[in-house]
PAFIMAR-630467 format. One line per 10 residues: number of its first residue (from 1); their letters; for each residue x, y, z of N, C-alpha, C, O. Coordinates in steps of 0.2 Angstrom, whole numbers. Example, Ala and Ser with C-alpha at 12.3 -4.5 7.8 and 13.67 -1.06 7.14 Angstrom:
% PAFIMAR-630467
1	as	66/-28/39/62/-22/39/66/-16/39/71/-17/42; 64/-11/35/68/-5/36/64/0/39/67/6/40
***
This chain:
% PAFIMAR-630467
1	xxxxxxxxxx	-97/412/-45/-104/410/-46/-108/414/-50/-107/420/-50; -114/412/-53/-119/415/-57/-125/414/-52/-126/410/-48; -128/419/-52/-135/420/-50/-140/413/-50/-145/413/-47; -139/408/-55/-142/404/-59/-140/397/-55/-144/392/-56; -134/397/-51/-131/392/-47/-137/391/-41/-140/396/-38; -139/384/-40/-144/383/-36/-141/385/-27/-135/384/-26; -145/386/-24/-142/388/-18/-138/382/-14/-133/382/-11; -142/378/-15/-137/371/-10/-131/371/-14/-126/370/-10; -130/371/-21/-124/369/-23/-118/375/-21/-112/374/-21; -120/381/-19/-116/385/-16/-116/385/-9/-110/386/-6
11	xxxxxxxxxx	-120/385/-5/-120/381/1/-114/375/2/-110/375/7; -115/370/-2/-111/364/-2/-104/365/-4/-99/362/-2; -104/371/-8/-97/373/-10/-91/377/-4/-85/376/-4; -96/381/0/-95/383/6/-93/377/11/-88/376/14; -97/375/12/-97/368/19/-91/365/17/-87/363/22; -88/364/9/-82/360/8/-77/363/11/-73/360/14; -76/369/9/-70/372/14/-70/374/21/-67/378/23; -74/371/24/-74/372/32/-76/367/33/-73/366/38; -79/361/31/-80/355/35/-77/349/30/-76/350/25; -76/343/33/-71/337/31/-77/336/27/-82/336/30
21	xxxxxxxxxx	-77/335/20/-82/332/14/-88/337/14/-92/335/11; -89/343/17/-93/347/18/-98/344/22/-103/347/20; -99/340/27/-103/338/31/-102/335/37/-97/332/37; -107/335/42/-105/332/49/-107/325/49/-107/323/55; -109/321/44/-111/315/43/-111/311/38/-115/313/34; -107/306/36/-106/305/30/-110/304/25/-109/307/20; -114/301/25/-120/300/21/-124/305/19/-128/304/15; -122/309/22/-127/318/19/-123/319/12/-125/322/8; -116/316/11/-112/320/6/-115/317/0/-115/320/-6; -119/311/0/-121/309/-5/-116/305/-10/-117/305/-16
31	xxxxxxxxxx	-110/303/-7/-105/299/-10/-109/293/-14/-106/290/-19; -116/290/-10/-115/284/-13/-121/284/-20/-122/279/-24; -124/291/-21/-127/291/-26/-125/298/-31/-128/299/-37; -121/301/-28/-117/306/-35/-122/312/-35/-128/312/-34; -119/318/-35/-122/325/-35/-121/328/-32/-116/327/-29; -125/333/-30/-125/337/-25/-130/337/-19/-136/337/-20; -127/337/-12/-134/335/-7/-138/342/-8/-136/346/-12; -144/342/-4/-149/345/-6/-149/349/2/-150/345/7; -147/356/3/-147/357/12/-153/360/12/-155/364/8; -157/357/18/-163/357/21/-165/364/24/-160/366/28
41	xxxxxxxxxx	-170/367/24/-169/373/29/-175/373/32/-176/378/36; -181/368/32/-188/366/35/-191/361/34/-188/356/30; -195/360/38/-198/354/37/-206/355/42/-205/358/47; -211/352/39/-216/350/41/-221/345/39/-222/345/33; -224/340/44/-226/335/42/-224/329/39/-221/325/43; -226/329/34/-222/323/28/-216/326/23/-213/322/19; -216/334/25/-212/337/20/-206/341/22/-206/345/27; -201/340/16/-194/343/18/-195/350/15/-200/350/11; -192/356/15/-190/361/9/-181/362/9/-178/361/14; -180/364/4/-174/365/3/-171/371/3/-176/376/2
51	xxxxxxxxxx	-164/374/2/-163/380/2/-164/385/-5/-163/391/-5; -167/381/-9/-169/384/-17/-177/384/-17/-181/386/-22; -180/382/-10/-187/382/-9/-190/377/-13/-196/377/-15; -186/371/-14/-192/365/-17/-194/360/-12/-190/358/-8; -200/359/-12/-203/355/-7/-202/347/-9/-202/346/-15; -201/342/-4/-200/334/-6/-204/331/1/-204/333/6; -209/326/-1/-210/321/2/-204/318/7/-199/316/3; -204/318/12/-199/315/15/-198/307/19/-202/305/24; -193/303/15/-193/296/16/-188/293/21/-186/288/22; -186/299/23/-180/299/28/-182/299/34/-182/294/38
61	xxxxxxxxxx	-185/305/36/-188/306/43/-184/309/48/-187/309/53; -176/311/47/-172/312/53/-170/305/53/-168/304/59; -170/300/49/-164/293/51/-171/290/55/-170/285/57; -178/292/57/-181/288/61/-185/292/66/-191/290/67; -183/299/69/-186/302/75/-191/304/72/-195/305/77; -193/306/68/-200/309/65/-205/305/64/-209/308/60; -206/299/67/-212/296/69/-218/301/67/-221/300/62; -220/306/71/-225/307/70/-226/314/65/-231/318/64; -220/315/62/-220/319/56/-215/325/60/-214/325/66; -214/329/54/-210/335/57/-213/341/59/-217/344/56
71	xxxxxxxxxx	-210/343/65/-215/349/68/-219/348/70/-224/353/71; -220/340/74/-227/342/76/-230/345/82/-226/345/87; -236/348/82/-238/353/87/-236/352/94/-233/356/97; -238/346/96/-237/343/103/-229/343/105/-228/343/111; -226/342/101/-218/341/102/-214/350/101/-210/352/105; -217/352/97/-214/358/96/-214/363/103/-210/366/105; -223/361/106/-225/366/111/-222/363/118/-223/367/123; -219/357/118/-215/355/125/-208/356/123/-205/358/128; -205/356/117/-199/360/117/-199/367/119/-194/370/121; -204/371/117/-204/378/117/-204/380/123/-199/384/125
81	xxxxxxxxxx	-209/376/128/-209/376/135/-202/376/138/-199/381/142; -200/372/137/-193/368/140/-187/374/140/-183/375/144; -188/377/132/-183/381/131/-183/387/134/-178/391/135; -191/390/137/-192/396/140/-189/394/148/-189/398/153; -188/389/149/-186/387/156/-178/387/156/-175/387/161; -174/387/151/-168/386/151/-167/380/147/-171/376/147; -160/380/144/-158/376/139/-153/371/142/-154/365/140; -150/371/147/-146/367/151/-144/369/158/-142/374/160; -145/363/163/-145/366/170/-138/363/173/-135/366/177; -135/357/169/-130/351/172/-133/349/179/-128/347/182
91	xxxxxxxxxx	-140/348/181/-143/345/186/-147/341/184/-148/340/178; -152/337/189/-156/332/187/-162/336/186/-163/342/188; -167/334/181/-174/336/180/-179/331/179/-178/325/178; -186/334/181/-191/329/182/-191/326/175/-189/320/176; -192/327/170/-193/324/163/-189/319/162/-191/314/159; -182/319/164/-178/312/165/-181/306/167/-180/301/163; -185/306/173/-189/300/176/-194/299/171/-196/294/167; -197/306/171/-204/305/167/-201/300/159/-204/295/158; -197/303/157/-195/297/150/-193/292/151/-194/287/147; -191/290/157/-188/283/158/-194/279/160/-194/273/159
101	xxxxxxxxxx	-199/282/164/-204/279/166/-209/276/159/-212/271/159; -209/281/154/-213/280/148/-209/274/145/-213/270/142; -203/274/145/-199/269/142/-201/262/145/-202/257/142; -201/262/151/-201/256/154/-208/253/155/-209/247/156; -213/258/154/-219/255/152/-220/252/146/-223/247/146; -219/253/141/-217/252/134/-213/243/135/-216/238/134; -206/245/137/-203/239/136/-202/236/142/-199/239/146; -204/230/144/-203/227/152/-195/224/152/-193/224/158; -192/222/146/-186/220/149/-182/227/151/-176/225/152; -183/231/151/-181/238/154/-183/239/162/-189/241/163
111	xxxxxxxxxx	-178/239/166/-179/238/173/-175/243/176/-177/246/181; -169/247/172/-166/253/174/-164/257/167/-164/254/161; -163/264/168/-161/267/159/-157/272/162/-157/274/167; -152/273/158/-147/278/160/-147/282/152/-146/279/147; -148/288/153/-149/294/147/-141/295/145/-136/295/149; -142/295/137/-134/298/137/-138/302/131/-144/303/130; -132/304/126/-134/309/121/-133/306/114/-134/311/110; -131/302/111/-130/299/105/-130/291/105/-127/287/109; -134/289/100/-133/282/99/-126/277/100/-126/271/102; -121/282/98/-115/279/98/-111/279/106/-107/275/107
121	xxxxxxxxxx	-114/284/110/-112/283/117/-116/278/121/-114/276/127; -123/275/118/-128/270/121/-124/266/120/-124/262/125; -121/263/114/-119/258/113/-110/256/115/-108/250/116; -108/261/115/-100/261/119/-102/259/125/-99/254/128; -107/262/129/-107/262/139/-109/255/139/-107/250/143; -115/253/135/-117/247/136/-112/240/133/-114/234/135; -107/241/130/-100/236/129/-97/238/135/-95/234/138; -96/243/136/-91/245/144/-94/242/150/-90/240/154; -103/243/151/-104/239/155/-106/231/156/-107/227/161; -105/230/149/-106/220/149/-98/218/152/-98/214/156
131	xxxxxxxxxx	-93/223/149/-85/221/152/-85/221/158/-82/216/161; -88/226/161/-88/226/168/-91/221/173/-88/217/177; -98/221/171/-101/216/173/-99/209/174/-99/206/180; -97/206/168/-94/199/167/-87/199/169/-85/194/172; -84/203/167/-76/204/169/-71/200/163/-65/198/162; -77/200/158/-73/198/152/-71/203/147/-73/209/148; -68/201/141/-65/207/135/-68/207/129/-69/212/126; -69/200/127/-72/200/121/-79/202/119/-83/203/123; -81/203/112/-88/206/111/-88/202/104/-83/200/101; -95/200/103/-96/197/96/-100/202/93/-103/205/97
141	xxxxxxxxxx	-100/203/87/-104/209/82/-105/205/76/-101/200/76; -109/208/71/-110/203/66/-110/207/60/-112/213/60; -106/204/54/-104/210/48/-110/213/45/-115/210/44; -109/219/45/-116/223/42/-120/226/46/-123/230/45; -119/224/53/-122/227/58/-120/234/61/-117/232/66; -121/240/61/-119/246/63/-121/247/71/-127/246/73; -116/250/75/-118/253/80/-116/258/83/-116/258/89; -114/262/79/-111/269/81/-104/268/79/-102/263/77; -99/274/79/-93/272/77/-88/272/83/-83/276/82; -88/269/89/-83/267/94/-80/263/91/-82/259/87
151	xxxxxxxxxx	-74/262/93/-67/260/90/-68/251/90/-68/248/84; -70/247/95/-68/242/95/-76/238/90/-76/232/89; -81/242/89/-85/239/85/-85/243/78/-89/243/74; -81/246/77/-77/247/67/-74/243/67/-69/245/64; -75/237/68/-71/231/65/-74/226/59/-79/224/58; -69/225/56/-70/220/49/-68/212/51/-65/211/57; -71/206/47/-70/200/47/-63/199/49/-58/202/46; -62/194/52/-54/191/52/-55/186/46/-60/185/42; -51/182/46/-50/176/41/-55/170/42/-57/167/37; -56/168/47/-61/163/50/-67/165/55/-67/171/58
161	xxxxxxxxxx	-72/160/55/-77/162/60/-75/163/66/-79/168/69; -70/161/71/-69/160/76/-63/165/77/-60/165/83; -61/169/72/-54/174/71/-56/182/74/-62/185/72; -51/184/78/-51/190/81/-52/195/74/-50/193/68; -57/201/76/-57/205/71/-50/208/70/-45/208/73; -52/214/61/-48/217/60/-48/225/61/-54/226/61; -46/229/60/-48/236/61/-53/238/55/-53/236/49; -58/242/57/-62/243/50/-63/249/48/-66/251/44; -58/253/52/-58/260/50/-50/263/51/-46/261/56; -48/268/47/-41/271/48/-43/275/57/-47/279/59
171	xxxxxxxxxx	-38/272/59/-37/276/66/-39/270/70/-40/272/76; -41/264/70/-43/259/75/-37/255/74/-34/252/69; -37/255/80/-29/249/82/-30/243/81/-36/242/84; -27/239/79/-26/232/79/-29/228/86/-33/223/86; -27/232/90/-27/230/98/-36/232/100/-39/228/104; -38/236/97/-44/237/99/-47/232/95/-49/227/98; -47/232/89/-51/228/83/-52/220/87/-57/217/88; -46/218/89/-45/211/91/-48/208/98/-47/203/101; -53/215/100/-56/212/106/-64/211/104/-69/211/108; -65/211/97/-71/209/94/-70/203/89/-65/201/86
181	xxxxxxxxxx	-76/200/89/-77/194/84/-82/194/79/-88/192/81; -82/196/73/-86/198/68/-88/192/65/-84/188/62; -95/192/66/-98/185/62/-103/186/57/-108/190/58; -103/181/53/-110/183/47/-116/182/51/-117/177/55; -120/187/49/-127/189/52/-131/181/51/-130/177/46; -136/180/55/-142/176/53/-139/168/54/-142/163/52; -133/168/57/-128/161/56/-127/159/64/-122/161/67; -132/155/67/-132/153/73/-126/148/75/-122/148/80; -125/144/70/-118/140/70/-113/143/71/-109/140/75; -113/150/67/-105/152/68/-106/155/76/-100/156/79
191	xxxxxxxxxx	-111/157/79/-109/159/85/-109/154/89/-106/156/94; -111/148/90/-110/142/93/-103/141/93/-101/140/98; -98/141/85/-92/139/85/-88/144/89/-83/142/93; -90/151/88/-86/155/92/-86/155/98/-80/155/101; -92/154/101/-91/152/109/-88/146/112/-85/144/118; -88/142/108/-85/134/108/-77/137/109/-73/135/113; -75/141/104/-68/142/105/-65/149/110/-59/150/111; -70/152/111/-69/158/116/-73/159/120/-73/165/122; -78/155/123/-84/158/127/-83/160/133/-87/163/136; -75/158/136/-75/160/143/-72/167/145/-71/170/151
201	xxxxxxxxxx	-70/171/137/-67/177/137/-74/182/135/-74/188/136; -80/179/132/-85/182/128/-89/187/132/-94/184/135; -88/194/133/-93/198/139/-101/198/134/-107/196/136; -100/199/128/-107/201/127/-107/199/119/-102/200/116; -113/198/116/-115/198/108/-119/205/108/-123/206/112; -118/210/103/-123/215/102/-125/214/96/-121/214/92; -131/213/93/-133/215/87/-139/219/86/-143/219/91; -140/222/82/-146/226/79/-152/222/79/-153/217/76; -158/225/84/-163/219/85/-165/218/77/-164/212/77; -167/222/71/-167/220/66/-162/226/61/-163/232/61
211	xxxxxxxxxx	-157/221/58/-153/227/54/-155/231/52/-160/231/55; -154/237/49/-156/241/45/-150/246/42/-151/252/39; -144/243/42/-138/249/40/-134/245/35/-128/247/34; -137/239/33/-134/236/26/-141/235/22/-142/229/20; -146/240/22/-151/239/19/-156/235/26/-153/233/31; -162/235/26/-166/230/31/-165/224/30/-165/222/24; -163/221/35/-163/212/35/-166/210/40/-165/211/46; -171/206/37/-175/202/43/-171/197/46/-167/193/43; -172/197/53/-169/193/56/-172/185/55/-178/185/56; -169/179/53/-171/172/52/-176/171/59/-174/173/65
221	xxxxxxxxxx	-181/167/58/-185/165/63/-181/160/70/-179/154/69; -181/164/75/-178/161/79/-170/163/82/-167/162/87; -168/167/77/-160/170/76/-160/174/82/-155/173/85; -162/178/85/-162/182/91/-163/180/97/-161/182/102; -168/175/97/-171/168/102/-165/167/104/-163/167/110; -160/163/98/-155/159/98/-149/163/102/-147/159/106; -148/168/101/-143/172/104/-145/174/110/-140/175/114; -151/175/112/-152/175/120/-149/167/123/-145/167/127; -152/162/120/-150/157/124/-142/154/125/-139/152/130; -140/156/121/-133/154/120/-129/159/123/-123/157/125
231	xxxxxxxxxx	-130/165/125/-125/171/128/-129/167/136/-124/167/139; -134/166/138/-136/163/144/-131/158/147/-127/159/152; -131/151/141/-128/146/143/-121/147/143/-117/143/146; -118/153/141/-112/154/143/-109/159/147/-104/161/147; -114/162/151/-114/168/157/-113/173/153/-111/178/157; -112/176/146/-111/182/143/-120/186/144/-126/183/145; -118/193/142/-123/196/140/-127/198/132/-124/200/128; -133/197/132/-135/200/125/-137/208/124/-142/210/128; -135/211/120/-135/218/120/-139/218/114/-137/214/109; -147/222/113/-149/222/108/-151/230/107/-153/233/111
241	xxxxxxxxxx	-148/231/100/-146/239/99/-154/240/95/-155/238/89; -157/243/98/-162/246/95/-163/254/94/-169/257/94; -157/257/93/-156/264/92/-160/266/86/-162/272/85; -161/260/81/-166/263/75/-172/261/75/-177/265/73; -174/255/78/-180/251/77/-184/253/84/-190/254/84; -180/254/90/-185/257/96/-189/261/96/-187/267/95; -197/260/98/-203/264/96/-203/268/90/-206/273/90; -200/265/85/-200/266/78/-206/260/73/-210/261/69; -202/253/75/-206/247/71/-212/246/75/-216/242/73; -213/248/82/-218/246/86/-219/251/92/-215/255/93
251	xxxxxxxxxx	-225/249/96/-225/254/103/-220/251/108/-218/254/113; -217/245/107/-212/242/112/-205/241/107/-201/236/109; -204/244/103/-199/242/97/-200/234/94/-205/231/94; -193/233/92/-193/227/87/-193/221/92/-196/215/91; -190/221/98/-191/216/102/-199/215/105/-202/209/106; -202/222/105/-211/220/106/-213/217/102/-217/213/104; -211/218/96/-215/214/91/-214/205/91/-218/201/89; -207/204/92/-204/198/93/-203/195/99/-208/192/102; -197/197/102/-195/193/107/-198/193/112/-198/187/115; -202/197/115/-209/197/120/-212/191/119/-213/186/123
261	xxxxxxxxxx	-215/190/113/-219/185/112/-216/178/112/-219/173/114; -208/178/110/-206/171/110/-203/169/117/-201/163/119; -204/174/122/-203/172/128/-196/175/131/-195/174/137; -191/178/127/-184/178/128/-184/188/130/-188/192/128; -179/187/134/-178/196/135/-169/197/132/-165/193/133; -169/204/130/-160/205/130/-160/208/139/-163/211/143; -151/206/138/-149/209/146/-150/218/145/-152/222/150; -147/220/139/-147/227/139/-149/228/132/-148/224/127; -152/235/132/-155/238/125/-153/245/125/-153/249/130; -151/247/120/-148/253/117/-155/256/113/-160/253/111
271	xxxxxxxxxx	-156/264/113/-161/268/112/-157/274/108/-151/277/109; -163/276/104/-161/283/101/-166/285/97/-171/283/98; -164/290/92/-169/291/86/-176/296/90/-177/302/91; -180/290/89/-187/291/92/-187/293/98/-191/298/100; -182/290/104/-184/292/110/-183/300/111/-186/303/115; -179/303/106/-178/310/107/-181/314/104/-179/319/104; -187/312/100/-191/315/95/-188/320/90/-191/325/88; -183/319/88/-178/325/85/-173/327/89/-168/328/86; -173/328/94/-167/331/98/-161/325/100/-163/319/100; -155/328/101/-150/323/102/-150/320/107/-146/323/112
281	xxxxxxxxxx	-154/314/109/-151/310/115/-152/302/113/-154/300/108; -150/299/119/-152/293/118/-151/289/124/-150/292/129; -152/282/125/-152/279/132/-150/271/131/-150/268/125; -147/269/137/-148/262/138/-151/259/144/-150/261/150; -152/253/143/-157/252/148/-157/243/149/-154/239/144; -160/240/153/-160/234/153/-160/231/161/-162/234/166; -157/224/162/-157/222/170/-155/225/174/-149/228/174; -159/226/180/-157/232/186/-151/229/189/-147/233/193; -148/222/189/-143/220/191/-135/223/188/-129/224/191; -137/223/181/-133/225/176/-133/233/177/-128/236/179
291	xxxxxxxxxx	-137/234/176/-137/241/176/-134/245/182/-130/250/181; -136/242/187/-133/244/194/-124/244/194/-121/247/199; -121/242/190/-115/243/188/-112/247/187/-106/247/188; -116/254/185/-115/259/182/-113/265/188/-116/263/193; -110/269/189/-108/275/193/-115/278/192/-118/277/187; -117/281/199/-113/280/205/-113/274/208/-108/273/211; -118/270/208/-119/264/211/-113/259/211/-111/256/215; -110/258/203/-104/253/204/-100/256/201/-99/262/200; -95/250/197/-89/253/197/-88/253/191/-82/253/190; -92/254/186/-91/256/178/-92/261/177/-98/261/175
301	xxxxxxxxxx	-88/267/176/-91/274/174/-93/276/168/-91/273/163; -97/282/169/-100/285/163/-104/291/166/-108/291/171; -102/296/161/-105/303/164/-105/307/158/-100/307/154; -109/312/157/-111/317/151/-114/323/155/-118/322/159; -111/328/153/-114/336/154/-121/337/152/-125/341/156; -123/333/145/-128/335/141/-134/328/143/-140/329/140; -131/323/147/-135/318/147/-143/320/150/-143/323/155; -145/318/148/-155/319/152/-155/328/151/-158/332/155; -153/330/145/-153/337/143/-161/339/143/-165/335/140; -163/345/147/-171/345/148/-174/347/142/-180/345/142
311	xxxxxxxxxx	-172/350/137/-176/350/130/-177/345/127/-181/344/123; -173/340/127/-171/336/124/-177/328/128/-178/323/125; -178/330/135/-182/326/139/-190/327/136/-195/323/135; -189/334/135/-196/336/135/-201/335/125/-206/336/123; -195/334/123/-197/333/117/-199/324/116/-203/322/112; -194/321/121/-194/313/120/-202/312/123/-207/309/120; -204/314/129/-209/314/133/-214/315/128/-217/310/126; -216/320/125/-219/322/121/-221/317/116/-227/315/115; -215/316/112/-215/311/106/-218/303/108/-221/299/105; -216/302/115/-218/295/115/-226/295/118/-229/290/117
321	xxxxxxxxxx	-228/300/121/-234/302/122/-239/301/118/-245/299/119; -236/304/113/-243/304/107/-241/298/102/-245/297/97; -236/294/102/-234/289/97/-239/283/100/-236/280/104; -246/282/98/-250/279/101/-252/273/96/-252/274/90; -253/268/99/-255/262/95/-259/265/88/-257/263/82; -263/269/89/-265/272/81/-259/273/78/-258/270/72; -255/276/79/-250/282/76/-246/274/71/-244/275/65; -245/268/75/-241/264/73/-244/259/67/-242/256/63; -252/260/69/-255/256/65/-256/260/56/-256/258/51; -256/266/58/-255/270/52/-248/270/48/-248/269/42
331	xxxxxxxxxx	-243/269/53/-237/270/49/-236/261/46/-234/259/41; -238/259/50/-238/250/47/-241/251/40/-237/250/35; -247/252/39/-253/252/34/-250/256/28/-251/255/22; -245/261/30/-242/267/24/-237/262/20/-236/262/14; -233/258/26/-227/255/23/-228/251/19/-225/250/14; -235/245/20/-235/242/17/-238/244/9/-236/242/4; -243/248/11/-244/252/3/-238/253/0/-237/251/-6; -233/257/2/-227/260/-1/-223/255/-4/-221/255/-10; -221/249/0/-216/244/-3/-221/239/-8/-218/235/-13; -227/239/-7/-229/235/-13/-231/239/-19/-234/236/-24
341	xxxxxxxxxx	-231/246/-19/-231/251/-26/-224/250/-28/-222/249/-34; -219/250/-24/-212/250/-25/-211/244/-29/-208/244/-35; -214/238/-26/-211/232/-29/-215/231/-37/-213/227/-41; -221/235/-36/-225/234/-44/-222/238/-49/-221/236/-54; -219/244/-48/-215/249/-50/-209/246/-54/-208/247/-60; -205/241/-49/-199/239/-52/-201/232/-55/-196/229/-58; -206/229/-55/-210/224/-59/-211/226/-67/-209/222/-71; -215/232/-66/-217/233/-71/-211/236/-78/-211/237/-84; -205/238/-73/-200/240/-77/-195/235/-79/-190/236/-82; -197/228/-76/-192/221/-77/-186/222/-72/-181/219/-74
351	xxxxxxxxxx	-186/225/-67/-181/226/-63/-181/220/-58/-186/220/-55; -176/216/-57/-175/211/-54/-174/214/-45/-170/219/-44; -178/212/-41/-178/215/-35/-179/212/-28/-184/209/-29; -178/213/-23/-181/210/-16/-184/215/-12/-182/221/-13; -189/214/-8/-190/220/-2/-189/216/4/-192/211/5; -184/218/8/-185/215/15/-187/221/21/-184/226/21; -190/218/24/-195/221/31/-192/219/36/-188/214/37; -194/224/42/-194/222/50/-198/226/52/-196/232/54; -203/226/53/-209/229/56/-213/235/51/-216/232/47; -212/241/51/-214/246/46/-207/249/43/-208/253/39
361	xxxxxxxxxx	-201/246/45/-196/248/41/-195/244/34/-197/238/35; -192/245/29/-191/241/23/-186/245/18/-186/251/17; -182/241/15/-178/244/11/-178/239/4/-179/233/4; -176/241/-1/-176/237/-7/-168/235/-9/-163/238/-7; -168/230/-12/-161/229/-16/-162/226/-21/-167/224/-23; -157/226/-25/-157/224/-34/-154/219/-34/-148/218/-32; -158/214/-39/-153/208/-42/-154/204/-38/-150/199/-38; -159/203/-32/-159/199/-25/-165/192/-26/-166/187/-23; -169/194/-32/-176/190/-31/-176/182/-29/-181/179/-27; -169/180/-31/-167/173/-30/-168/170/-23/-170/164/-21
371	xxxxxxxxxx	-166/175/-20/-162/172/-13/-165/177/-8/-167/174/-3; -166/183/-9/-166/188/-5/-159/190/-2/-154/188/-4; -160/194/3/-154/197/7/-156/194/14/-161/196/17; -151/190/17/-150/188/23/-145/190/29/-145/190/35; -139/193/24/-133/194/28/-128/200/24/-128/202/18; -124/201/27/-120/207/23/-117/206/18/-117/210/13; -114/201/17/-113/197/9/-118/196/5/-116/196/-1; -123/196/6/-130/196/2/-130/205/-1/-129/207/-6; -131/207/4/-132/215/3/-126/218/-2/-127/221/-7; -119/216/0/-114/218/-5/-115/214/-12/-112/217/-17
381	xxxxxxxxxx	-117/209/-13/-119/206/-19/-124/209/-24/-124/209/-30; -128/213/-20/-133/217/-26/-130/220/-31/-124/219/-32; -135/224/-37/-134/227/-42/-135/234/-39/-140/237/-40; -131/237/-34/-132/242/-32/-131/249/-36/-133/255/-35; -128/247/-41/-127/255/-47/-134/256/-49/-135/261/-53; -140/252/-48/-146/254/-51/-150/258/-47/-155/260/-49; -147/260/-40/-150/264/-35/-148/270/-36/-151/273/-31; -145/275/-40/-142/280/-39/-147/283/-45/-151/287/-43; -147/282/-51/-152/284/-55/-160/283/-53/-165/286/-56; -160/279/-48/-167/278/-46/-169/284/-41/-173/288/-42
391	xxxxxxxxxx	-164/284/-36/-164/290/-32/-165/298/-35/-169/302/-33; -161/299/-40/-161/304/-44/-168/305/-48/-170/311/-48; -171/302/-49/-176/303/-52/-182/303/-46/-187/307/-47; -181/301/-43/-186/302/-36/-186/311/-35/-190/315/-35; -179/310/-33/-178/316/-31/-180/323/-35/-182/328/-32; -180/321/-42/-182/326/-48/-189/328/-48/-192/333/-50; -191/321/-45/-200/322/-45/-202/324/-38/-208/325/-37; -197/325/-33/-200/329/-27/-199/325/-21/-200/327/-16; -196/319/-21/-197/313/-16/-190/313/-13/-185/313/-16; -190/312/-7/-182/314/-3/-181/305/0/-183/303/5
401	xxxxxxxxxx	-177/301/-4/-176/295/-2/-170/295/2/-166/300/1; -169/288/5/-161/290/8/-156/289/3/-157/286/-2; -152/292/4/-145/293/-1/-142/287/-2/-136/289/-2; -143/282/-1/-139/276/0/-145/270/-1/-150/271/1; -143/264/-5/-147/259/-7/-147/254/2/-151/250/4; -141/257/5/-139/253/11/-143/255/17/-140/254/23; -149/259/17/-151/262/21/-159/260/21/-162/257/16; -162/260/28/-171/260/27/-174/265/25/-172/271/25; -180/263/22/-187/269/21/-191/271/28/-192/266/32; -192/276/29/-196/278/34/-201/281/31/-201/284/26
411	xxxxxxxxxx	-207/281/35/-214/285/35/-214/289/42/-210/289/46; -221/291/41/-222/295/48/-231/294/49/-235/290/47; -232/298/53/-240/298/54/-243/303/49/-249/303/46; -238/309/48/-241/313/44/-241/311/36/-244/315/32; -239/306/34/-239/303/28/-247/302/24/-250/296/24; -248/305/22/-257/306/23/-259/303/15/-255/299/12; -264/305/12/-265/302/4/-262/306/-1/-260/304/-7; -261/312/1/-259/317/-4/-252/316/-5/-249/316/-10; -247/315/2/-241/314/1/-239/305/-3/-235/304/-8; -244/301/0/-243/293/-3/-243/294/-11/-239/292/-15
421	xxxxxxxxxx	-248/297/-13/-249/300/-22/-243/303/-23/-239/300/-27; -241/308/-21/-235/310/-24/-228/305/-26/-224/305/-31; -229/300/-20/-224/296/-20/-224/291/-26/-219/289/-30; -231/289/-26/-234/284/-32/-233/286/-37/-231/282/-41; -233/293/-37/-234/296/-46/-226/295/-48/-225/294/-54; -222/296/-44/-215/296/-46/-211/290/-48/-207/291/-52; -213/283/-44/-209/278/-46/-210/273/-51/-207/268/-51; -215/275/-57/-213/272/-63/-207/274/-65/-202/270/-66; -206/281/-65/-200/284/-70/-193/282/-67/-188/282/-70; -194/282/-60/-188/280/-56/-187/273/-57/-181/271/-57
431	xxxxxxxxx	-191/268/-58/-191/261/-59/-187/261/-66/-183/256/-67; -189/265/-70/-187/264/-78/-178/267/-78/-174/265/-82; -178/272/-74/-171/274/-72/-166/268/-71/-161/267/-74; -169/265/-66/-165/259/-63/-164/254/-67/-159/251/-66; -169/252/-72/-169/247/-77/-164/249/-82/-161/244/-83; -163/254/-84/-158/258/-89/-152/259/-87/-147/260/-91; -151/257/-80/-143/260/-77/-138/254/-80/-141/248/-82; -132/255/-81/-127/252/-84/-121/250/-77/-119/255/-74; -120/245/-75/-114/244/-71/-108/248/-71/-103/247/-67
***
């Protein structure tokens, strides 16, 4: 290598010799957009700095947790104080209950909470708990919704609406996938049909409160409420996955924006991302009678040495304490400004597109203005080839976007006028790059 080789390139070359694909989470490899991933070495407020010293306005925000902005002083102070007391005790700590109380105060559907370490662990435990509570085996999920990498939910749709699923990843057995029904999102008729065929065997329906892993997809009016109604009618549970949306789209998450006003509540919810303020923690919560089926009170086993880790709990308590209604109002306003500016730039360049929203989360899809994006099939049918040149143009201008068109854009309380103006200035050239793209 010459001295002119960017440091990120050198780091990626080394990483590829040590880790599969050079990364510890696939989207970081830039496979969807091409090029060499940037290795970040620091973050502050609305900005990231890479190993070559280049600064970027960040629109990933650690995939959600940096709601307050990176390195928020109150969160850092809480973490530093916790570190000074010790990294891990393998015993109960006061902040576990403090964080649970904050969650319960915000989300009235949560009567009990169990801390875990990752979103995948939260959904895995919720599924096991639903099966243990109901005594049933089958789970319904929706195509395009992502609930972590547990085997039974890495499933793809079978040949018909009520057909048991097929493995969605190498290493997932047919037997594991066959305990899942994969249905088209936003289609209550398909849910009714599946319950008509398998109702007495369905333990739960799991859905993202608002999908954000096939790009953002807005739930159709009455869709989530309909899931609540159908599951209750058949004695199944509704698991609302708010790992991404929880405490990000609003003070009480996406359910707080919609379901609470509509008069329904899920039986279980899963949380991650913001609840840990950037530290690796997650949780599941919900009805007391269901949650009390977990050990040590009930027969459903779950345990974790690092569950309720004191440093992570301190970060979560500080983050939720400082995530005030004013913070959400700021992020909401910035989100509307940015999505409008994005749409305007694409219109000016003649790029057909649509913007999908869920609270302050949004994403862009290309070639979809006629009908929008309402499910996974719609998301897959877009002109995804336009995103890579758009992404790299923004990156060259110092704006770090999600490195996949199938991801949400995130803003924070630290995105001030200066940060927003840098994004706005970068949009016209990126829109022209998208317009010039060839399939």
